N, C-alpha and C positions, 0 to 999 in steps of 0.2 A: 502494500499501499504504499502511494508517495502523497506527502501534502505538497502542497503547492500556492502559496498565500502573495499574490499579484498583487501590488497596491501601487497606489500611482500619487509621487509629486508632486508633482504643478502635471500642466496640460502636455509637455513634450517631457519630462522625466520621469523613468519607472524602478520601481526596484524592484527584486521579489525575496521572499525567502523559501525557498526548498528543501523539505524534510522528508530523509529517507529511511523509515524506521526500520528495516530488514537490512541495510547496509550502516545504519548507527550514522551517518553521514546528514551534513545539515552544507546550502551549498546559499549562496547573499550575491546577487546578481551573477550568477553563474561564479562565481571566487566560492571555493572552499573553506569555512569555516572552520577551527580547529579547538572541540567544546571537548572536557572532560567528561566521561562515563555521566555520574551526578548531573553538570549542566544541561545534559541531550534528554536525559530522564526528564526533567523536570519542564523542558520544552515542549518535549512531546508530551507529558501529561496538559499541560495548558492548552497547546494547539490541539487537541484530540478535542478538548473539550471548552472552546472560545466564547462562552455566556458563562462560564461559570467562574465564581472564585472562590480560590482554596487559600486556605488559614494556611500559615509555617509551620504549623503542627502538624494538617491534612501532608502537606507535600514531605514534612518530616519522615511522617507514617510510611506513605506510599515508597515515596525513596530510597529514602534510608531502611526500611522493613523494621524499625521498629519504634516504638514511643516513648523513649528513653530524651527527651529534648531540653532537658534538665541542664544535661552539661555543659551544654552551647549553645542559647539562644536563639543566636546571630545566625547559625548554618546557612539554615535554608535565605537570609537574605544577604549573608556572604556569594554564597553563590546565583543567586538572582544579581547581583550587579555586576557579575561576573559576567553572568549572559549575557546581560542588555550590553556592555562596552564591545560584546563579537560581533552581536546582532543586529544592534541598530545604530542606527543613522539619528544625524541634531535633527532632524524635521519625522522621523520614522519612528517612534518606540511599537515593538511588540508587547512585550510586556511590562504590566500597569499594575504601579500598587494603589491598591483600595486600602485609604489611610483607615489603619485599627482594625482591617477586616483579614484583608491577605490580597491575593495576588492570581490576578488573571489575562489571559493574550486575549488583548485592543481586535477584539470581533470585528469593529468598524473598519479595519483596512480589509477584511475578507470581503467586505461589500463596496467595496470602491469598485470591484469592475463590473457590479454588478446592475 
């Protein structure tokens, strides 16, 4: 299953993010993006559920397969920050922080081409 997220920056500039789940690879504007295993897992979960908000605790439980977030509550935030730096551009943010709630994929980008 291939997940491609074409987006429009302006009338003549386009960018796209493509996730290849079975290959565990990501490209942005046809260029490979180097993600850690955890960053890839977070991105895939968010992209497969674009309108769902995941709390840090939920992402931690799914990605790290444990519920013990007490050792380092900033773990998810650090990984999200690194992920954003790798896939986002100044005018396109794929992963959105919903203050005091969690994170979600920017589903408005999915609708940009429709």
